[in-house]
NUVEXMI-69451 format. One line per 10 residues: number of its first residue (from 1); for each residue x, y, z of N, C-alpha, C, O. Coordinates in nm, 4 decimals. Example, Ala and Ser with C-alpha at 12.3 -4.5 7.8 and 13.67 -1.06 7.14 Angstrom:
BEGIN
1	1.3190,-0.5690,0.7800,1.2300,-0.4500,0.7800,1.3200,-0.3300,0.7800,1.4236,-0.3319,0.8465; 1.2850,-0.2250,0.7080,1.3670,-0.1060,0.7140,1.2900,0.0030,0.7870,1.3409,0.1138,0.8039
END
This chain:
BEGIN
1	-6.1878,-2.3020,1.3496,-6.1389,-2.2630,1.2180,-5.9906,-2.2292,1.2253,-5.9460,-2.1599,1.3166; -5.9145,-2.2794,1.1272,-5.7717,-2.2481,1.1232,-5.7458,-2.1399,1.0192,-5.7596,-2.1619,0.8989; -5.7081,-2.0230,1.0685,-5.6793,-1.9089,0.9824,-5.5297,-1.8816,0.9869,-5.4718,-1.8623,1.0938; -5.4676,-1.8804,0.8685,-5.3236,-1.8538,0.8608,-5.2994,-1.7229,0.7873,-5.3538,-1.7004,0.6792; -5.2174,-1.6366,0.8466,-5.1693,-1.5150,0.7804,-5.0288,-1.5466,0.7301,-4.9394,-1.5779,0.8087; -5.0102,-1.5382,0.5986,-4.8787,-1.5711,0.5417,-4.7773,-1.4672,0.5880,-4.7938,-1.3471,0.5665; -4.6727,-1.5168,0.6520,-4.5699,-1.4308,0.7094,-4.4430,-1.4444,0.6251,-4.3632,-1.5359,0.6458; -4.4254,-1.3524,0.5298,-4.3083,-1.3619,0.4410,-4.2211,-1.2368,0.4496,-4.1373,-1.2118,0.3630; -4.2424,-1.1590,0.5555,-4.1551,-1.0445,0.5784,-4.2014,-0.9147,0.5141,-4.1267,-0.8169,0.5122; -4.3247,-0.9120,0.4607,-4.3748,-0.7877,0.3999,-4.5001,-0.7455,0.4716,-4.6105,-0.7678,0.4220
11	-4.4850,-0.6842,0.5891,-4.6157,-0.6479,0.6332,-4.6437,-0.5897,0.7664,-4.5599,-0.5751,0.8554; -4.7713,-0.5573,0.7723,-4.8341,-0.5021,0.8916,-4.9175,-0.6154,0.9484,-5.0341,-0.5956,0.9823; -4.8588,-0.7343,0.9593,-4.9411,-0.8508,0.9927,-4.9977,-0.8460,1.1338,-5.1007,-0.9078,1.1608; -4.9330,-0.7747,1.2230,-4.9850,-0.7688,1.3613,-5.1223,-0.7023,1.3659,-5.2113,-0.7488,1.4371; -5.1401,-0.5926,1.2897,-5.2709,-0.5248,1.2924,-5.3802,-0.6154,1.2349,-5.4949,-0.6100,1.2792; -5.3448,-0.6987,1.1362,-5.4432,-0.7934,1.0800,-5.4753,-0.9005,1.1846,-5.5910,-0.9377,1.2039; -5.3712,-0.9489,1.2514,-5.3898,-1.0509,1.3558,-5.4811,-0.9975,1.4676,-5.5698,-1.0686,1.5150; -5.4587,-0.8724,1.5091,-5.5421,-0.8118,1.6143,-5.6869,-0.7953,1.5674,-5.7802,-0.8146,1.6452; -5.7054,-0.7594,1.4394,-5.8410,-0.7420,1.3856,-5.9193,-0.8732,1.3939,-6.0374,-0.8731,1.4284; -5.8537,-0.9846,1.3623,-5.9225,-1.1149,1.3710,-5.9445,-1.1561,1.5166,-6.0444,-1.2203,1.5494
21	-5.8509,-1.1188,1.6027,-5.8673,-1.1501,1.7456,-5.9931,-1.0823,1.7997,-6.0663,-1.1401,1.8800; -6.0175,-0.9585,1.7546,-6.1409,-0.8883,1.7937,-6.2654,-0.9630,1.7468,-6.3724,-0.9497,1.8062; -6.2510,-1.0421,1.6392,-6.3629,-1.1227,1.5882,-6.3658,-1.2619,1.6517,-6.4480,-1.3457,1.6148; -6.2758,-1.2859,1.7471,-6.2745,-1.4133,1.8188,-6.1968,-1.5244,1.7505,-6.2132,-1.6417,1.7843; -6.1109,-1.4880,1.6528,-6.0328,-1.5897,1.5818,-5.8844,-1.5636,1.6043,-5.8354,-1.4532,1.5804; -5.8130,-1.6667,1.6507,-5.6676,-1.6560,1.6672,-5.5998,-1.6964,1.5371,-5.5930,-1.8147,1.5035; -5.5501,-1.5981,1.4649,-5.4821,-1.6263,1.3381,-5.3375,-1.6654,1.3653,-5.2713,-1.6076,1.4515; -5.2904,-1.7631,1.2913,-5.1524,-1.8115,1.3029,-5.0677,-1.7406,1.1981,-5.1076,-1.7322,1.0819; -4.9506,-1.6892,1.2378,-4.8564,-1.6321,1.1418,-4.7624,-1.7429,1.0984,-4.6988,-1.8069,1.1822; -4.7529,-1.7666,0.9664,-4.6698,-1.8779,0.9222,-4.6200,-1.8583,0.7798,-4.6861,-1.7947,0.6977
31	-4.5014,-1.9143,0.7514,-4.4558,-1.9258,0.6131,-4.4302,-2.0727,0.5803,-4.3649,-2.1050,0.4811; -4.4832,-2.1620,0.6659,-4.4673,-2.3064,0.6479,-4.5702,-2.3559,0.5461,-4.6905,-2.3410,0.5671; -4.5230,-2.4145,0.4362,-4.6139,-2.4533,0.3272,-4.7197,-2.5532,0.3724,-4.8354,-2.5428,0.3315; -4.6824,-2.6494,0.4557,-4.7802,-2.7498,0.5013,-4.8873,-2.6858,0.5892,-5.0056,-2.7179,0.5781; -4.8447,-2.5955,0.6758,-4.9392,-2.5274,0.7653,-5.0353,-2.4388,0.6841,-5.1545,-2.4320,0.7137; -4.9820,-2.3716,0.5821,-5.0662,-2.2862,0.4966,-5.1657,-2.3726,0.4194,-5.2839,-2.3392,0.4105; -5.1174,-2.4844,0.3633,-5.2065,-2.5742,0.2869,-5.3177,-2.6311,0.3736,-5.4283,-2.6549,0.3248; -5.2894,-2.6534,0.5027,-5.3869,-2.7152,0.5934,-5.4881,-2.6150,0.6506,-5.5838,-2.6550,0.7170; -5.4675,-2.4851,0.6252,-5.5570,-2.3825,0.6812,-5.6942,-2.3860,0.6154,-5.7079,-2.4250,0.4995; -5.7964,-2.3443,0.6916,-5.9314,-2.3303,0.6343,-5.9397,-2.2036,0.5501,-6.0054,-2.2003,0.4461
41	-5.8717,-2.0992,0.5975,-5.8705,-1.9701,0.5269,-5.7292,-1.9135,0.5351,-5.6569,-1.9375,0.6318; -5.6910,-1.8377,0.4315,-5.5557,-1.7819,0.4258,-5.5625,-1.6320,0.3958,-5.6372,-1.5880,0.3084; -5.4830,-1.5547,0.4702,-5.4677,-1.4118,0.4438,-5.3285,-1.3900,0.3846,-5.2285,-1.4366,0.4392; -5.3237,-1.3184,0.2718,-5.1977,-1.2871,0.2042,-5.1785,-1.1353,0.2120,-5.2247,-1.0618,0.1247; -5.1088,-1.0883,0.3191,-5.0947,-0.9440,0.3392,-4.9778,-0.8883,0.2583,-4.9098,-0.9615,0.1864; -4.9564,-0.7601,0.2710,-4.8394,-0.7034,0.2065,-4.8331,-0.5539,0.2233,-4.9302,-0.4826,0.1981; -4.7186,-0.5074,0.2660,-4.6892,-0.3651,0.2704,-4.5460,-0.3541,0.2236,-4.4614,-0.4346,0.2626; -4.5179,-0.2557,0.1406,-4.3807,-0.2421,0.0925,-4.3754,-0.2367,-0.0576,-4.4666,-0.1849,-0.1221; -4.2692,-0.2900,-0.1135,-4.2401,-0.2736,-0.2552,-4.2539,-0.4087,-0.3259,-4.2085,-0.5113,-0.2751; -4.3170,-0.4072,-0.4434,-4.3541,-0.5308,-0.5137,-4.2346,-0.6212,-0.5460,-4.2392,-0.7416,-0.5204
51	-4.1288,-0.5639,-0.6016,-4.0170,-0.6478,-0.6473,-3.9513,-0.7240,-0.5312,-3.9276,-0.8444,-0.5412; -3.9222,-0.6533,-0.4213,-3.8574,-0.7211,-0.3085,-3.9532,-0.8206,-0.2427,-3.9098,-0.9256,-0.1952; -4.0845,-0.7884,-0.2393,-4.1826,-0.8819,-0.1827,-4.1880,-1.0097,-0.2661,-4.1947,-1.1195,-0.2109; -4.1850,-0.9958,-0.4002,-4.1863,-1.1125,-0.4889,-4.0616,-1.1978,-0.4670,-4.0693,-1.3206,-0.4669; -3.9476,-1.1332,-0.4485,-3.8230,-1.2079,-0.4240,-3.8329,-1.2873,-0.2938,-3.7846,-1.4002,-0.2858; -3.8956,-1.2281,-0.1917,-3.9134,-1.2993,-0.0640,-4.0040,-1.4219,-0.0837,-3.9786,-1.5282,-0.0271; -4.1100,-1.4060,-0.1646,-4.2001,-1.5192,-0.1909,-4.1260,-1.6304,-0.2642,-4.1416,-1.7481,-0.2316; -4.0449,-1.5926,-0.3639,-3.9703,-1.6920,-0.4426,-3.8691,-1.7662,-0.3564,-3.8489,-1.8864,-0.3736; -3.8052,-1.6946,-0.2634,-3.7003,-1.7566,-0.1815,-3.7560,-1.8663,-0.0904,-3.6814,-1.9527,-0.0442; -3.8873,-1.8629,-0.0648,-3.9475,-1.9634,0.0244,-4.0408,-2.0600,-0.0497,-4.1012,-2.1476,0.0120
61	-4.0524,-2.0438,-0.1823,-4.1410,-2.1315,-0.2606,-4.2883,-2.0939,-0.2493,-4.3746,-2.1643,-0.3018; -4.3174,-1.9829,-0.1808,-4.4573,-1.9405,-0.1652,-4.5159,-1.8914,-0.2977,-4.6377,-1.8896,-0.3151; -4.4282,-1.8514,-0.3917,-4.4766,-1.8043,-0.5224,-4.5445,-1.9165,-0.6006,-4.6319,-1.8894,-0.6829; -4.5061,-2.0414,-0.5765,-4.5732,-2.1535,-0.6445,-4.6868,-2.2091,-0.5596,-4.7838,-2.2628,-0.6132; -4.6754,-2.1966,-0.4272,-4.7804,-2.2470,-0.3378,-4.9091,-2.1647,-0.3489,-5.0167,-2.2212,-0.3685; -4.8992,-2.0323,-0.3364,-5.0179,-1.9459,-0.3256,-5.1163,-1.9639,-0.4419,-5.2357,-1.9800,-0.4166; -5.0711,-1.9618,-0.5694,-5.1687,-1.9759,-0.6786,-5.2387,-2.1121,-0.6814,-5.3410,-2.1277,-0.7481; -5.1845,-2.2100,-0.6099,-5.2426,-2.3447,-0.6099,-5.3272,-2.3748,-0.4866,-5.3753,-2.4870,-0.4705; -5.3458,-2.2762,-0.3999,-5.4293,-2.2977,-0.2819,-5.5756,-2.3142,-0.3248,-5.6197,-2.2516,-0.4211; -5.6497,-2.3979,-0.2534,-5.7890,-2.4261,-0.2918,-5.8905,-2.3696,-0.1930,-6.0098,-2.3641,-0.2230
71	-5.8436,-2.3272,-0.0740,-5.9343,-2.2671,0.0241,-5.9463,-2.1167,-0.0040,-5.8675,-2.0632,-0.0819; -6.0439,-2.0466,0.0581,-6.0522,-1.9026,0.0370,-5.9239,-1.8308,0.0804,-5.8728,-1.8531,0.1901; -5.8733,-1.7441,-0.0082,-5.7514,-1.6668,0.0154,-5.7866,-1.5199,-0.0035,-5.8491,-1.4827,-0.1028; -5.7459,-1.4356,0.0930,-5.7703,-1.2918,0.0830,-5.6380,-1.2172,0.0781,-5.5617,-1.2181,0.1747; -5.6114,-1.1529,-0.0346,-5.4934,-1.0678,-0.0484,-5.5282,-0.9262,-0.0068,-5.6316,-0.8731,-0.0473; -5.4428,-0.8647,0.0740,-5.4677,-0.7287,0.1219,-5.3561,-0.6358,0.0743,-5.2381,-0.6653,0.0928; -5.3943,-0.5231,0.0127,-5.3023,-0.4196,-0.0327,-5.1973,-0.4761,-0.1295,-5.2343,-0.5219,-0.2377; -5.0696,-0.4745,-0.0951,-4.9668,-0.5291,-0.1838,-4.9927,-0.6779,-0.2103,-4.9602,-0.7285,-0.3178; -5.0509,-0.7474,-0.1130,-5.0854,-0.8889,-0.1339,-5.1758,-0.9049,-0.2546,-5.1536,-0.9935,-0.3372; -5.2786,-0.8196,-0.2663,-5.3668,-0.8240,-0.3828,-5.2895,-0.7916,-0.5099,-5.3062,-0.8590,-0.6116
81	-5.2049,-0.6888,-0.5050,-5.1299,-0.6488,-0.6250,-5.0380,-0.7613,-0.6740,-5.0221,-0.7808,-0.7945; -4.9778,-0.8350,-0.5802,-4.8885,-0.9449,-0.6190,-4.9658,-1.0618,-0.6806,-4.9075,-1.1455,-0.7495; -5.0974,-1.0673,-0.6556,-5.1809,-1.1730,-0.7145,-5.2160,-1.1416,-0.8603,-5.2737,-1.2254,-0.9297; -5.1811,-1.0202,-0.9071,-5.2097,-0.9797,-1.0449,-5.0987,-1.0278,-1.1388,-5.0001,-1.0870,-1.0950; -5.1167,-1.0010,-1.2698,-5.0200,-1.0472,-1.3699,-4.8840,-0.9815,-1.3535,-4.7801,-1.0473,-1.3568; -4.8874,-0.8488,-1.3357,-4.7607,-0.7755,-1.3277,-4.7832,-0.6430,-1.2565,-4.8964,-0.5977,-1.2395; -4.6723,-0.5820,-1.2153,-4.6794,-0.4495,-1.1534,-4.5715,-0.3605,-1.2131,-4.4582,-0.4033,-1.2349; -4.6089,-0.2360,-1.2390,-4.5100,-0.1389,-1.2871,-4.4057,-0.1106,-1.1794,-4.2976,-0.0599,-1.2096; -4.4374,-0.1430,-1.0537,-4.3428,-0.1195,-0.9449,-4.2275,-0.2182,-0.9564,-4.2439,-0.3376,-0.9315; -4.1121,-0.1679,-0.9939,-3.9951,-0.2544,-1.0102,-4.0088,-0.3491,-1.1283,-3.9362,-0.4481,-1.1370
91	-4.1029,-0.3192,-1.2210,-4.1262,-0.4033,-1.3383,-4.1370,-0.5505,-1.2974,-4.0624,-0.6353,-1.3463; -4.2307,-0.5792,-1.2072,-4.2406,-0.7081,-1.1392,-4.3442,-0.7986,-1.2031,-4.4561,-0.7560,-1.2318; -4.3062,-0.9240,-1.2252,-4.4022,-1.0255,-1.2717,-4.4735,-1.0784,-1.1479,-4.4089,-1.1195,-1.0515; -4.6064,-1.0773,-1.1504,-4.6843,-1.1212,-1.0348,-4.7171,-1.2696,-1.0392,-4.6623,-1.3446,-1.1201; -4.8074,-1.3106,-0.9507,-4.8461,-1.4520,-0.9407,-4.9439,-1.4924,-1.0504,-4.9630,-1.6115,-1.0751; -5.0060,-1.3948,-1.1164,-5.0923,-1.4249,-1.2307,-5.2269,-1.4866,-1.1959,-5.2905,-1.5474,-1.2820; -5.2714,-1.4722,-1.0718,-5.4022,-1.5266,-1.0326,-5.5116,-1.4417,-1.0970,-5.6056,-1.4948,-1.1562; -5.4989,-1.3095,-1.0852,-5.5927,-1.2177,-1.1488,-5.5335,-1.1703,-1.2806,-5.4151,-1.1374,-1.2883; -5.6172,-1.1670,-1.3851,-5.5709,-1.1332,-1.5191,-5.5744,-0.9816,-1.5405,-5.6491,-0.9306,-1.6240; -5.4916,-0.9113,-1.4627,-5.4911,-0.7653,-1.4695,-5.3527,-0.7140,-1.4300,-5.2809,-0.7772,-1.3525
101	-5.3174,-0.5985,-1.4850,-5.1879,-0.5373,-1.4539,-5.2041,-0.4260,-1.3506,-5.3097,-0.3638,-1.3394; -5.0975,-0.4031,-1.2762,-5.0952,-0.2994,-1.1732,-5.0120,-0.1824,-1.2254,-4.8964,-0.1991,-1.2640; -5.0726,-0.0644,-1.2257,-5.0087,0.0565,-1.2796,-4.9849,0.1581,-1.1677,-5.0398,0.1455,-1.0582; -4.9026,0.2585,-1.1968,-4.8774,0.3652,-1.0993,-4.9695,0.4829,-1.1295,-4.9926,0.5165,-1.2457; -5.0221,0.5453,-1.0238,-5.0962,0.6700,-1.0433,-5.0021,0.7717,-1.1070,-4.8811,0.7679,-1.0848; -5.0584,0.8626,-1.1863,-4.9738,0.9653,-1.2482,-4.9396,1.0718,-1.1434,-4.9897,1.0693,-1.0310; -4.8543,1.1640,-1.1831,-4.8179,1.2723,-1.0918,-4.9206,1.3858,-1.0925,-4.8983,1.4911,-1.0327; -5.0334,1.3632,-1.1608,-5.1427,1.4612,-1.1611,-5.2158,1.4610,-1.0269,-5.2874,1.5557,-0.9947; -5.1974,1.3538,-0.9485,-5.2622,1.3435,-0.8174,-5.1556,1.3217,-0.7107,-5.0412,1.2887,-0.7421; -5.1935,1.3404,-0.5852,-5.1009,1.3167,-0.4741,-5.0769,1.1665,-0.4614,-5.1709,1.0883,-0.4471
111	-4.9500,1.1276,-0.4668,-4.9121,0.9863,-0.4583,-4.8190,0.9698,-0.3387,-4.7224,1.0453,-0.3275; -4.8436,0.8743,-0.2487,-4.9527,0.7758,-0.2539,-5.0894,0.8356,-0.2195,-5.0998,0.9399,-0.1549; -5.1943,0.7650,-0.2655,-5.3278,0.7956,-0.2154,-5.3273,0.7469,-0.0710,-5.3010,0.6296,-0.0445; -5.3563,0.8372,0.0216,-5.3488,0.7974,0.1616,-5.4692,0.8528,0.2348,-5.4921,0.9737,0.2363; -5.5462,0.7634,0.2957,-5.6622,0.8067,0.3711,-5.7883,0.7338,0.3282,-5.7827,0.6235,0.2738; -5.9020,0.7971,0.3536,-6.0317,0.7331,0.3317,-6.0850,0.7647,0.1930,-6.0782,0.8785,0.1465; -6.1386,0.6613,0.1270,-6.2046,0.6789,-0.0021,-6.3153,0.5744,-0.0111,-6.3173,0.4779,0.0653; -6.4069,0.5945,-0.1046,-6.5237,0.5061,-0.1119,-6.5015,0.3868,-0.2043,-6.4226,0.3923,-0.2987; -6.5737,0.2784,-0.1743,-6.5788,0.1629,-0.2646,-6.7215,0.1539,-0.3173,-6.8175,0.1735,-0.2428; -6.7345,0.1242,-0.4462,-6.8679,0.1147,-0.5061,-6.8727,0.0007,-0.6072,-6.7727,-0.0671,-0.6309
121	-6.9921,-0.0197,-0.6672,-7.0153,-0.1311,-0.7612,-6.9781,-0.2632,-0.6936,-6.9085,-0.3466,-0.7514; -7.0254,-0.2803,-0.5710,-6.9918,-0.3985,-0.4912,-7.0677,-0.5199,-0.5436,-7.1898,-0.5162,-0.5587; -6.9938,-0.6282,-0.5713,-7.0604,-0.7497,-0.6171,-6.9860,-0.8751,-0.5715,-6.9079,-0.9338,-0.6463; -7.0119,-0.9140,-0.4482,-6.9535,-1.0363,-0.3941,-7.0085,-1.0577,-0.2536,-7.0404,-0.9610,-0.1845; -7.0203,-1.1849,-0.2100,-7.0579,-1.2107,-0.0703,-6.9584,-1.1481,0.0290,-6.9901,-1.1327,0.1469; -6.8398,-1.1126,-0.0181,-6.7404,-1.0464,0.0661,-6.7956,-0.9138,0.1204,-6.7538,-0.8676,0.2265; -6.8901,-0.8531,0.0466,-6.9437,-0.7214,0.0843,-7.0850,-0.7293,0.1430,-7.1583,-0.6305,0.1427; -7.1225,-0.8466,0.1929,-7.2534,-0.8617,0.2561,-7.2655,-0.7615,0.3718,-7.1788,-0.7563,0.4591; -7.3730,-0.6826,0.3718,-7.3939,-0.5851,0.4795,-7.3158,-0.4554,0.4639,-7.3212,-0.3691,0.5516; -7.2433,-0.4407,0.3534,-7.1669,-0.3182,0.3266,-7.2457,-0.2353,0.2258,-7.2881,-0.2870,0.1225
131	-7.2653,-0.1072,0.2552,-7.3432,-0.0262,0.1617,-7.2541,0.0333,0.0519,-7.1335,0.0513,0.0692; -7.3181,0.0629,-0.0613,-7.2474,0.1302,-0.1715,-7.1842,0.2595,-0.1187,-7.2404,0.3269,-0.0324; -7.0682,0.2920,-0.1716,-6.9950,0.4140,-0.1347,-6.9544,0.4179,0.0125,-6.9454,0.5244,0.0734; -6.9303,0.2996,0.0678,-6.8763,0.2901,0.2041,-6.7305,0.3369,0.2001,-6.6604,0.3144,0.1015; -6.6858,0.4015,0.3069,-6.5466,0.4488,0.3135,-6.4537,0.3395,0.3653,-6.4855,0.2699,0.4617; -6.3393,0.3256,0.3002,-6.2338,0.2322,0.3416,-6.1021,0.3094,0.3479,-6.0867,0.4143,0.2854; -6.0076,0.2547,0.4249,-5.8782,0.3205,0.4424,-5.7766,0.2646,0.3425,-5.7567,0.1434,0.3340; -5.7129,0.3543,0.2671,-5.6174,0.3146,0.1627,-5.4845,0.3864,0.1779,-5.4790,0.5018,0.2203; -5.3775,0.3163,0.1428,-5.2438,0.3755,0.1322,-5.1752,0.3045,0.0171,-5.1280,0.1920,0.0337; -5.1685,0.3688,-0.1013,-5.1023,0.3010,-0.2141,-5.0691,0.3982,-0.3260,-5.1355,0.5003,-0.3438
141	-4.9644,0.3640,-0.4013,-4.9200,0.4434,-0.5160,-4.9524,0.3726,-0.6469,-4.9476,0.4329,-0.7541; -4.9856,0.2432,-0.6372,-5.0125,0.1602,-0.7548,-5.1536,0.1038,-0.7426,-5.2044,0.0868,-0.6318; -5.2166,0.0749,-0.8556,-5.3551,0.0274,-0.8553,-5.3751,-0.0808,-0.9611,-5.3037,-0.0835,-1.0614; -5.4708,-0.1687,-0.9397,-5.5099,-0.2672,-1.0400,-5.6098,-0.2005,-1.1338,-5.7051,-0.1365,-1.0895; -5.5871,-0.2161,-1.2628,-5.6770,-0.1554,-1.3612,-5.8158,-0.2189,-1.3530,-5.8305,-0.3321,-1.3070; -5.9173,-0.1448,-1.3981,-6.0523,-0.2012,-1.4065,-6.0479,-0.3257,-1.4956,-5.9795,-0.3269,-1.5980; -6.1209,-0.4298,-1.4564,-6.1143,-0.5565,-1.5292,-6.2384,-0.6405,-1.4992,-6.3214,-0.6021,-1.4168; -6.2506,-0.7540,-1.5658,-6.3662,-0.8434,-1.5470,-6.3736,-0.9021,-1.4070,-6.4818,-0.9376,-1.3603; -6.2595,-0.9126,-1.3396,-6.2563,-0.9779,-1.2081,-6.2814,-0.8803,-1.0929,-6.2788,-0.9207,-0.9767; -6.3057,-0.7526,-1.1235,-6.3271,-0.6563,-1.0158,-6.4625,-0.6784,-0.9488,-6.5632,-0.7055,-1.0142
151	-6.4613,-0.6658,-0.8153,-6.5858,-0.6785,-0.7378,-6.6126,-0.5502,-0.6584,-6.7100,-0.5422,-0.5835; -6.5253,-0.4498,-0.6753,-6.5466,-0.3163,-0.6192,-6.4558,-0.2188,-0.6937,-6.3474,-0.2553,-0.7393; -6.5017,-0.0942,-0.7051,-6.4184,0.0073,-0.7694,-6.4045,0.1279,-0.6773,-6.4878,0.1524,-0.5900; -6.2970,0.2022,-0.6996,-6.2724,0.3266,-0.6281,-6.2271,0.4278,-0.7316,-6.1644,0.3919,-0.8312; -6.2588,0.5542,-0.7081,-6.2174,0.6589,-0.8002,-6.1104,0.7461,-0.7351,-6.1340,0.8118,-0.6337; -5.9928,0.7447,-0.7962,-5.8845,0.8352,-0.7560,-5.8063,0.8608,-0.8835,-5.7306,0.7742,-0.9275; -5.8225,0.9751,-0.9424,-5.7701,1.0078,-1.0760,-5.8473,0.9333,-1.1845,-5.8763,0.9908,-1.2894; -5.8810,0.8070,-1.1612,-5.9575,0.7250,-1.2551,-6.0265,0.6153,-1.1745,-5.9961,0.5946,-1.0570; -6.1196,0.5454,-1.2391,-6.1828,0.4311,-1.1714,-6.0872,0.3123,-1.1803,-6.0395,0.2783,-1.2886; -6.0598,0.2503,-1.0677,-5.9734,0.1320,-1.0677,-6.0388,0.0223,-0.9829,-6.1352,0.0471,-0.9104
161	-5.9849,-0.0982,-0.9935,-6.0393,-0.2127,-0.9193,-5.9858,-0.2089,-0.7765,-5.8673,-0.2332,-0.7535; -6.0742,-0.1782,-0.6797,-6.0283,-0.1765,-0.5399,-6.0526,-0.3105,-0.4723,-6.0117,-0.3304,-0.3579; -6.1198,-0.4040,-0.5427,-6.1323,-0.5419,-0.4940,-6.1490,-0.6337,-0.6148,-6.2112,-0.5974,-0.7146; -6.0919,-0.7534,-0.6031,-6.0927,-0.8515,-0.7116,-6.1360,-0.9874,-0.6580,-6.1181,-1.0174,-0.5400; -6.1934,-1.0692,-0.7464,-6.2247,-1.2070,-0.7082,-6.2153,-1.2976,-0.8296,-6.2626,-1.2640,-0.9381; -6.1536,-1.4128,-0.8094,-6.1527,-1.5191,-0.9098,-6.1523,-1.6512,-0.8340,-6.0590,-1.6801,-0.7591; -6.2566,-1.7310,-0.8537,-6.2703,-1.8592,-0.7842,-6.2591,-1.8382,-0.6324,-6.3376,-1.7632,-0.5743; -6.1622,-1.9039,-0.5687,-6.1450,-1.8947,-0.4228,-6.0527,-1.7800,-0.3813,-6.0218,-1.7644,-0.2632; -6.0093,-1.7006,-0.4781,-5.9149,-1.5911,-0.4497,-5.9860,-1.4561,-0.4463,-6.0618,-1.4216,-0.5370; -5.9601,-1.3814,-0.3407,-6.0161,-1.2475,-0.3214,-5.8995,-1.1530,-0.2971,-5.7968,-1.1929,-0.2422
171	-5.9154,-1.0286,-0.3377,-5.8126,-0.9290,-0.3096,-5.8773,-0.7950,-0.2835,-5.9738,-0.7582,-0.3505; -5.8248,-0.7211,-0.1861,-5.8727,-0.5856,-0.1580,-5.7531,-0.4911,-0.1528,-5.6513,-0.5211,-0.0904; -5.7672,-0.3766,-0.2193,-5.6595,-0.2783,-0.2190,-5.6562,-0.2026,-0.0863,-5.5498,-0.1619,-0.0396; -5.7726,-0.1844,-0.0270,-5.7836,-0.1104,0.0991,-5.7437,-0.2005,0.2166,-5.7232,-0.3208,0.1999; -5.7332,-0.1412,0.3338,-5.6963,-0.2153,0.4550,-5.8210,-0.2379,0.5399,-5.8598,-0.1483,0.6148; -5.8851,-0.3543,0.5307,-6.0052,-0.3765,0.6128,-5.9733,-0.3703,0.7624,-6.0577,-0.3305,0.8427; -5.8514,-0.4098,0.7991,-5.8136,-0.4110,0.9413,-5.7994,-0.2698,0.9985,-5.7909,-0.2525,1.1201; -5.7969,-0.1679,0.9098,-5.7869,-0.0287,0.9550,-5.9098,0.0523,0.9142,-5.9107,0.1749,0.9248; -6.0138,-0.0180,0.8672,-6.1309,0.0510,0.8109,-6.2544,0.0437,0.9006,-6.3665,0.0294,0.8517; -6.2337,0.0534,1.0308,-6.3423,0.0661,1.1264,-6.4430,-0.0490,1.1172,-6.4061,-0.1624,1.0868
181	-6.5689,-0.0191,1.1435,-6.6742,-0.1213,1.1525,-6.6961,-0.1921,1.0191,-6.7135,-0.3139,1.0156; -6.6952,-0.1158,0.9087,-6.7186,-0.1743,0.7767,-6.6054,-0.2717,0.7399,-6.6301,-0.3788,0.6845; -6.4825,-0.2330,0.7711,-6.3689,-0.3208,0.7428,-6.3773,-0.4495,0.8227,-6.3473,-0.5576,0.7720; -6.4182,-0.4368,0.9481,-6.4353,-0.5547,1.0333,-6.5432,-0.6475,0.9768,-6.5299,-0.7697,0.9825; -6.6506,-0.5883,0.9222,-6.7581,-0.6667,0.8604,-6.7048,-0.7468,0.7412,-6.7433,-0.8620,0.7216; -6.6169,-0.6862,0.6624,-6.5589,-0.7557,0.5465,-6.4744,-0.8743,0.5930,-6.4803,-0.9815,0.5328; -6.3961,-0.8562,0.6995,-6.3155,-0.9671,0.7522,-6.4071,-1.0786,0.8037,-6.3791,-1.1969,0.7844; -6.5166,-1.0395,0.8692,-6.6143,-1.1355,0.9195,-6.6776,-1.2117,0.8019,-6.6943,-1.3335,0.8075; -6.7124,-1.1382,0.6958,-6.7687,-1.2021,0.5763,-6.6713,-1.3026,0.5163,-6.7109,-1.4103,0.4717; -6.5421,-1.2658,0.5159,-6.4411,-1.3580,0.4611,-6.4367,-1.4872,0.5438,-6.4254,-1.5968,0.4888
191	-6.4458,-1.4727,0.6750,-6.4452,-1.5922,0.7620,-6.5659,-1.6801,0.7349,-6.5601,-1.8014,0.7547; -6.6759,-1.6198,0.6898,-6.7998,-1.6950,0.6676,-6.8137,-1.7488,0.5268,-6.9101,-1.8198,0.4984; -6.7213,-1.7178,0.4380,-6.7301,-1.7666,0.2997,-6.7266,-1.9185,0.2941,-6.7330,-1.9764,0.1856
END
């Protein structure tokens, strides 16, 4: 299996690469459009700020490539947020794969949300073998609003979409590569989709 992690300068891609290595898969780091198109599965990671990440995608043409991919694609953290319509972070227009906007948590709660929180209302083969209210590791100040495309929710100040799916596109707000055994199971499920 050819697994490509999109390398566009926004990320903790090494920890994702190591997580797949533990599952016996050598993931390739690449920003080459042909190599990404030829992959069986694609990971779209992201850590950092939405506006500058979007500019990096545009500078390499990845902003037009990613929404047109036909194989399973998994967006992680900022990667998932960039797959949405827009983000309040830097007033950024997203890739528009998911029909939902990304908002900032209010100052009524500690921002960023950092640490372990539960995912519930699980509905996707991505969560095969994962129990309701399983704990996942999160670090984020912005969230995707609840919507029709959500396949998991988390409660922090309000219920928000902690995972999304549309066709071959999946997104998770949490970090499966840092979420112990359950997170590893989700990565394994993605490989088996």
